[in-house]
FIFIVO-460575 format. One line per 3 residues: number of its first residue (from 1); their letters; for each residue x, y, z of C-alpha. Coordinates in steps of 0.25 Angstrom, whole numbers, plus 5000, padded with zeros to 4 digits. Example, Ala and Ser with C-alpha at 12.3 -4.5 7.8 and 13.67 -1.06 7.14 Angstrom:
// FIFIVO-460575
1> AS> 5049:4982:5031 | 5055:4996:5029
END
This chain:
// FIFIVO-460575
1> MAQ> 5000:5000:5000 | 5006:5013:4996 | 5010:5022:5007
4> PIQ> 5005:5036:5009 | 5015:5047:5007 | 5020:5053:5019
7> TIN> 5022:5067:5020 | 5034:5072:5030 | 5033:5088:5033
10> IAA> 5045:5093:5039 | 5042:5109:5044 | 5054:5117:5047
13> PGF> 5063:5105:5043 | 5076:5107:5049 | 5071:5119:5059
16> AGL> 5081:5111:5071 | 5094:5113:5064 | 5104:5104:5060
19> NTQ> 5105:5090:5068 | 5118:5083:5064 | 5120:5079:5077
22> DSP> 5110:5066:5079 | 5107:5055:5070 | 5101:5059:5058
25> VNM> 5089:5046:5060 | 5077:5053:5064 | 5081:5068:5065
28> PAV> 5069:5076:5065 | 5067:5083:5053 | 5070:5097:5061
31> FAA> 5084:5094:5060 | 5093:5096:5049 | 5103:5087:5042
34> VAN> 5109:5099:5034 | 5105:5116:5037 | 5117:5121:5030
37> NCV> 5115:5137:5025 | 5103:5136:5035 | 5098:5143:5048
40> IDK> 5087:5140:5056 | 5077:5152:5052 | 5070:5158:5062
43> YGR> 5056:5152:5058 | 5064:5139:5061 | 5066:5134:5047
46> VGA> 5079:5129:5041 | 5083:5142:5033 | 5093:5149:5025
49> RKG> 5105:5155:5031 | 5107:5170:5026 | 5118:5173:5017
52> WTL> 5130:5185:5021 | 5132:5197:5012 | 5148:5203:5012
55> STT> 5148:5215:5019 | 5161:5218:5016 | 5161:5228:5003
58> ETN> 5173:5227:4995 | 5184:5217:4994 | 5193:5220:5007
61> ANL> 5209:5218:5005 | 5209:5216:5020 | 5203:5202:5019
64> GSS> 5215:5199:5010 | 5216:5183:5008 | 5210:5180:5023
67> VGV> 5201:5171:5025 | 5190:5183:5028 | 5184:5191:5041
70> EVL> 5188:5183:5052 | 5182:5190:5063 | 5171:5201:5064
73> KEF> 5166:5209:5076 | 5158:5222:5077 | 5162:5233:5086
76> VND> 5153:5242:5092 | 5158:5255:5100 | 5150:5262:5109
79> AGV> 5140:5271:5100 | 5137:5258:5092 | 5146:5260:5081
82> TKM> 5153:5247:5075 | 5162:5241:5067 | 5165:5228:5063
85> FSA> 5179:5222:5065 | 5184:5210:5058 | 5197:5202:5057
88> ANN> 5202:5196:5043 | 5214:5194:5035 | 5223:5198:5049
91> KIL> 5217:5211:5050 | 5207:5218:5059 | 5196:5224:5051
94> VGI> 5184:5234:5051 | 5172:5237:5043 | 5161:5227:5035
97> ETL> 5161:5233:5022 | 5175:5236:5021 | 5187:5229:5031
100> VDV> 5195:5240:5035 | 5210:5234:5041 | 5211:5240:5055
103> TPV> 5222:5232:5061 | 5232:5240:5069 | 5244:5245:5061
106> GYT> 5254:5235:5064 | 5246:5223:5073 | 5249:5210:5065
109> ITA> 5238:5200:5062 | 5237:5184:5059 | 5224:5180:5064
112> NKW> 5209:5184:5063 | 5205:5177:5077 | 5200:5189:5083
115> HMV> 5192:5192:5094 | 5184:5205:5094 | 5178:5212:5104
118> NFN> 5171:5223:5106 | 5172:5231:5121 | 5171:5244:5127
121> NHM> 5172:5252:5113 | 5181:5243:5107 | 5185:5232:5098
124> YFF> 5194:5221:5103 | 5203:5213:5096 | 5207:5200:5101
127> QRG> 5216:5188:5095 | 5226:5177:5103 | 5239:5182:5100
130> YEP> 5237:5197:5097 | 5236:5210:5106 | 5222:5213:5105
133> LVY> 5216:5225:5095 | 5206:5235:5099 | 5197:5244:5092
136> SGA> 5193:5257:5097 | 5180:5263:5095 | 5187:5276:5099
139> TDA> 5198:5277:5092 | 5192:5268:5080 | 5206:5259:5077
142> VTA> 5210:5246:5082 | 5223:5246:5090 | 5232:5236:5097
145> MSD> 5226:5234:5111 | 5238:5238:5117 | 5240:5252:5110
148> VAF> 5225:5256:5116 | 5224:5267:5127 | 5222:5261:5139
151> AAG> 5228:5247:5137 | 5233:5240:5148 | 5241:5226:5149
154> TPP> 5244:5215:5139 | 5233:5215:5128 | 5228:5201:5128
157> QAG> 5230:5192:5115 | 5218:5185:5117 | 5209:5176:5109
160> AAL> 5196:5177:5115 | 5191:5191:5121 | 5178:5194:5128
163> AAF> 5171:5209:5130 | 5162:5207:5143 | 5160:5212:5158
166> GRL> 5167:5225:5154 | 5182:5220:5149 | 5187:5210:5139
169> WCA> 5191:5197:5141 | 5200:5188:5135 | 5208:5175:5133
172> DFT> 5213:5163:5125 | 5228:5167:5123 | 5238:5161:5117
175> ADK> 5245:5156:5128 | 5235:5158:5138 | 5221:5151:5136
178> VTV> 5215:5152:5152 | 5216:5166:5154 | 5205:5176:5154
181> YWS> 5210:5191:5154 | 5200:5203:5155 | 5203:5217:5153
184> DLL> 5199:5231:5162 | 5185:5235:5162 | 5181:5241:5151
187> NGS> 5195:5242:5145 | 5198:5231:5135 | 5213:5233:5135
190> DWI> 5217:5234:5147 | 5220:5221:5153 | 5231:5223:5166
193> GGS> 5223:5236:5173 | 5210:5238:5181 | 5202:5225:5182
196> SGS> 5208:5218:5171 | 5213:5203:5174 | 5213:5188:5169
199> IDL> 5210:5175:5176 | 5216:5162:5173 | 5206:5150:5169
202> TNV> 5216:5137:5173 | 5210:5134:5186 | 5196:5136:5180
205> WPS> 5194:5128:5168 | 5183:5117:5172 | 5192:5107:5166
208> GHD> 5206:5111:5170 | 5211:5117:5157 | 5205:5124:5145
211> SIV> 5207:5136:5136 | 5197:5149:5136 | 5191:5150:5121
214> GMD> 5183:5164:5123 | 5172:5171:5133 | 5160:5176:5135
217> AHN> 5152:5183:5144 | 5136:5179:5147 | 5128:5184:5159
220> NFL> 5138:5191:5165 | 5148:5180:5165 | 5160:5178:5158
223> VIF> 5162:5164:5151 | 5176:5159:5147 | 5175:5149:5136
226> GKH> 5186:5137:5136 | 5188:5125:5125 | 5183:5115:5135
229> SII> 5176:5125:5147 | 5168:5137:5150 | 5171:5145:5162
232> IYS> 5161:5157:5167 | 5163:5165:5176 | 5154:5178:5183
235> GAD> 5157:5191:5188 | 5167:5194:5176 | 5162:5210:5176
238> TPS> 5173:5209:5189 | 5182:5197:5182 | 5192:5199:5194
241> TME> 5181:5192:5203 | 5172:5185:5193 | 5169:5170:5196
244> LVD> 5170:5158:5189 | 5154:5152:5190 | 5155:5140:5180
247> SIN> 5163:5132:5171 | 5159:5121:5160 | 5167:5111:5157
250> GIG> 5167:5102:5144 | 5162:5115:5135 | 5171:5125:5129
253> CVS> 5170:5133:5117 | 5179:5132:5104 | 5181:5146:5099
256> KDS> 5179:5159:5104 | 5171:5163:5092 | 5161:5154:5095
259> IVH> 5156:5160:5108 | 5145:5169:5106 | 5133:5177:5114
262> TGN> 5120:5174:5111 | 5112:5184:5122 | 5108:5173:5131
265> DIL> 5118:5162:5129 | 5134:5160:5123 | 5135:5149:5112
268> FLD> 5148:5145:5109 | 5155:5132:5102 | 5160:5122:5110
271> YTG> 5168:5109:5105 | 5154:5101:5106 | 5146:5113:5098
274> VRG> 5139:5125:5100 | 5135:5127:5116 | 5127:5138:5123
277> LGR> 5132:5144:5137 | 5118:5143:5144 | 5118:5150:5157
280> TIQ> 5109:5150:5171 | 5114:5160:5178 | 5108:5157:5191
283> EKS> 5114:5144:5191 | 5127:5149:5185 | 5128:5136:5174
286> APL> 5131:5135:5162 | 5123:5126:5156 | 5127:5122:5141
289> GDV> 5118:5119:5126 | 5124:5114:5115 | 5116:5120:5105
292> SKN> 5123:5113:5093 | 5121:5098:5098 | 5113:5095:5085
295> VRD> 5126:5098:5076 | 5136:5096:5089 | 5145:5086:5081
298> DLK> 5145:5093:5068 | 5151:5107:5074 | 5160:5098:5083
301> DLI> 5166:5094:5072 | 5169:5107:5066 | 5173:5113:5079
304> ITS> 5185:5104:5079 | 5190:5108:5066 | 5187:5124:5066
307> TET> 5188:5128:5080 | 5198:5139:5075 | 5189:5145:5066
310> IKC> 5174:5144:5072 | 5167:5157:5073 | 5152:5157:5079
313> HYN> 5140:5169:5081 | 5128:5172:5086 | 5118:5180:5080
316> PEE> 5106:5185:5087 | 5100:5190:5074 | 5101:5177:5068
319> AFY> 5101:5170:5079 | 5111:5158:5076 | 5124:5156:5082
322> LVS> 5133:5152:5071 | 5146:5143:5071 | 5155:5145:5060
325> FID> 5167:5134:5056 | 5175:5143:5048 | 5185:5133:5042
328> SSL> 5173:5124:5039 | 5164:5136:5030 | 5153:5131:5040
331> IYC> 5142:5136:5049 | 5136:5133:5061 | 5120:5141:5063
334> FDT> 5114:5138:5077 | 5100:5145:5076 | 5099:5151:5090
337> RRP> 5082:5154:5090 | 5077:5142:5094 | 5085:5130:5101
340> LED> 5080:5118:5099 | 5075:5109:5112 | 5087:5104:5115
343> GSY> 5094:5118:5114 | 5101:5115:5102 | 5102:5127:5092
346> RAT> 5099:5124:5078 | 5110:5122:5067 | 5112:5125:5052
349> TWN> 5126:5127:5046 | 5130:5136:5035 | 5141:5138:5025
352> QAA> 5144:5154:5026 | 5159:5160:5022 | 5158:5168:5039
355> LCY> 5171:5168:5045 | 5166:5176:5057 | 5154:5182:5063
358> ERA> 5149:5196:5068 | 5135:5202:5073 | 5135:5217:5070
361> VNG> 5126:5226:5080 | 5118:5228:5070 | 5112:5214:5067
364> KLY> 5120:5209:5055 | 5128:5196:5055 | 5142:5198:5048
367> FGT> 5152:5189:5046 | 5167:5187:5039 | 5168:5183:5027
370> SEG> 5180:5180:5017 | 5175:5193:5009 | 5173:5201:5022
373> IGV> 5161:5204:5032 | 5147:5197:5030 | 5133:5200:5034
376> YEG> 5124:5189:5035 | 5114:5192:5027 | 5103:5188:5014
379> YAD> 5103:5175:5009 | 5118:5173:5000 | 5130:5173:5004
382> NGA> 5136:5185:4999 | 5128:5183:4986 | 5130:5168:4984
385> SYI> 5119:5160:4986 | 5120:5147:4996 | 5114:5134:4999
388> MSY> 5104:5131:5011 | 5102:5116:5015 | 5094:5108:5022
391> FSH> 5092:5092:5024 | 5085:5084:5035 | 5090:5073:5040
394> PQV> 5085:5060:5036 | 5070:5057:5040 | 5062:5046:5042
397> FES> 5049:5053:5044 | 5045:5044:5055 | 5045:5032:5048
400> PAN> 5061:5026:5049 | 5057:5011:5043 | 5050:5016:5029
403> LKF> 5055:5019:5017 | 5053:5033:5011 | 5048:5037:4998
406> LKK> 5051:5051:4996 | 5040:5058:4985 | 5041:5073:4986
409> VSL> 5047:5085:4995 | 5041:5099:4998 | 5048:5110:5003
412> VTI> 5043:5123:5009 | 5054:5134:5009 | 5054:5148:5012
415> GGP> 5061:5158:5005 | 5070:5156:4995 | 5064:5162:4982
418> QAE> 5070:5154:4968 | 5081:5148:4977 | 5087:5135:4973
421> GVL> 5085:5122:4980 | 5089:5107:4982 | 5078:5098:4987
424> NWG> 5086:5084:4993 | 5083:5071:4997 | 5088:5058:5002
427> YDY> 5087:5045:5009 | 5092:5038:5020 | 5102:5047:5026
430> GLV> 5111:5048:5014 | 5117:5059:5009 | 5114:5057:4995
433> YSK> 5101:5067:4990 | 5091:5066:4978 | 5090:5082:4974
436> QSF> 5081:5091:4968 | 5084:5106:4964 | 5072:5116:4963
439> NFQ> 5070:5132:4963 | 5062:5136:4976 | 5052:5144:4968
442> GST> 5042:5147:4979 | 5028:5153:4981 | 5028:5166:4988
445> NPA> 5020:5166:5002 | 5013:5180:5005 | 5016:5186:5017
448> IYN> 5004:5185:5026 | 4998:5199:5028 | 5011:5205:5018
451> ISE> 5021:5200:5030 | 5029:5191:5027 | 5026:5175:5032
454> YNE> 5033:5173:5046 | 5039:5187:5046 | 5051:5183:5036
457> GAE> 5051:5196:5027 | 5064:5198:5033 | 5070:5184:5026
460> YSY> 5061:5180:5016 | 5058:5189:5005 | 5043:5195:5004
463> PII> 5033:5187:5000 | 5039:5174:5007 | 5043:5161:4996
466> VNK> 5039:5149:5002 | 5043:5138:4991 | 5036:5125:4990
469> PTF> 5044:5115:4982 | 5040:5100:4981 | 5050:5090:4976
472> NTS> 5047:5075:4970 | 5057:5065:4978 | 5062:5050:4977
475> GSG> 5070:5041:4983 | 5067:5033:4996 | 5073:5031:5009
478> IAV> 5069:5027:5023 | 5075:5043:5029 | 5072:5054:5020
481> TVG> 5081:5067:5019 | 5077:5079:5012 | 5086:5092:5010
484> LEA> 5085:5107:5004 | 5096:5113:4999 | 5093:5129:4993
487> TIN> 5101:5140:4988 | 5100:5150:4995 | 5101:5165:4987
490> NFA> 5097:5178:4992 | 5084:5173:4998 | 5080:5167:5013
493> FSL> 5076:5152:5014 | 5071:5142:5023 | 5066:5127:5023
496> QEI> 5051:5127:5029 | 5046:5114:5027 | 5050:5099:5019
499> NIY> 5036:5088:5015 | 5041:5077:5013 | 5033:5067:5004
502> ALL> 5036:5051:5006 | 5032:5038:5004 | 5035:5027:5015
505> GRI> 5037:5015:5011 | 5040:5001:5016 | 5049:5000:5030
508> I> 5062:4997:5026
END
C-alpha cells in the first residue's frame, strides 16, 4: 500500500546556531551543521552577515607591504573630540580616510602588538619590550613617555595595560610575568611617586604558578587573568590596601585581546573556548559559563595554533562577540541577544578580511584590513559579493528506521532580490550533495499599514521581498540533509522556513 507523502516543516532553521560538538545523529533541526557568513538576526533567523566598505579613501604609502592595519583604538578627549589611532607597518598612524604617520622621530618599532588605552585626556600605547608612547590631547602629539611632563620613574615596557580606578595598571613584561604595576592617581606617566606601586602574584596563584595575560575591571573588582587561573581583588581604588577576594584555578585566558566588557559581564577566551565571568557580589563568588560549548572542540583546535593572532570584539549595536583567528581567516560570531537554555550563545562563522576591531563612539564598527580601515556596513565585501551557507544536520524526521524518498523542497526566504542560490540535498551522513541552482525572483509582500513588516525597513528594501522557491528532488536514504548557498550582493537576506516533502519507504 502506497504511503502518503510526509510534510516536514522546519521553521527558523538553524536559529540555535552551529552545533559541531554533539553527535549529528538525531540532532534537532534548530541547530545548523554549517552556518557560514551568517548571523542570527534579531528575529531569530539565520541571515547574512553585513559586509564592509573601505573607509580609507586613498592608497596609503604608510601601509607599505605590511599585512595591513593590525591595531585600532579611538581616542576621545574631555570635550568629546575623537581621533582614530592605528598600528601598521611598524608605525603609529592616525586618521580613517587618510592614515598619517605620527610615530615620534627616532623611535624604532619592529612589531605592531600595541595595547592602546584611553586615560585622562591621553592615549597610552604599550607593547612588551618598548618604552610606552603617549598622545596628549592638549599638545596633539605622540611622544615617548619619558619625554612627557610630570613623568617619573622607569616607563613600564608592558604588554598588557588597563585604565581603571583612576590610574593605569600594567603587566606582562619580557622577564616578569607575575607583577602588576600601577601609576600614581590620575597620572599615567608617574610610576614612582604618589600612590604608585606594584604587587607580586608569585604567592597568590591558586595553582602555585602562572603568567599574567591581561586585566579588566568589573563591579568595582580588579580582575587579573593568568594563562590558567584568574585572581580577583577588591578595593583597587586604594591599591596599597586592596584585598584578594577570589581565585579561580583551571580557567584562564589565552590572549589579552580576547578580554572584552559587555556591560554586565566579561567575555574572554580560555583554552577550552569562550567563557563569561559572572559574579554574585553578595557571595563573592565567580561562577563561570562556557558560552561556546556547542563549538568547543573546533575552537580548541584553532586556539592551539593561533594564540598569538587572535583578536576579539564585542559590539552592543550588533549584539555579537567576535573571535577572529587571523592566520586561519576565520571568525566565530556569538550572538549575545538570546542565550540558549543551557546558557551558551548561538554561534556562526564568517570569512572576512578583519585584522582588528574598534567600536567608535558613533556606534560604527571599524576594522583593520590589508588596504586600510573598513567599516562594517552594507551587504558586500568592499564591493564584492560573498556566499552565505546554511546546512542542516542529517534529519530522520522521527522515523529512524524508514527509508526516505525526497520528493520536493520548498523554501521561504526574506530579502535578496535577484540573488543567486544553490539548493543542496544529500543522504545518510555523507558529504556528497545533489544540487540545483536558481535565482531568487521573489514576490513583494507589501508593508502592513504602510510600514514594513516586522519593522524591518532599515535592513530589508521596501517593500519586503519574500521568495518561495520550490524544487523537485530525487534520491533516497535513511537521513536527509538540506543546505542552501546564497550569493549576497548588496541586499540583506535571511532563511525563514524550509518545507520538506518526503515519501516514507520500507523499514531498513
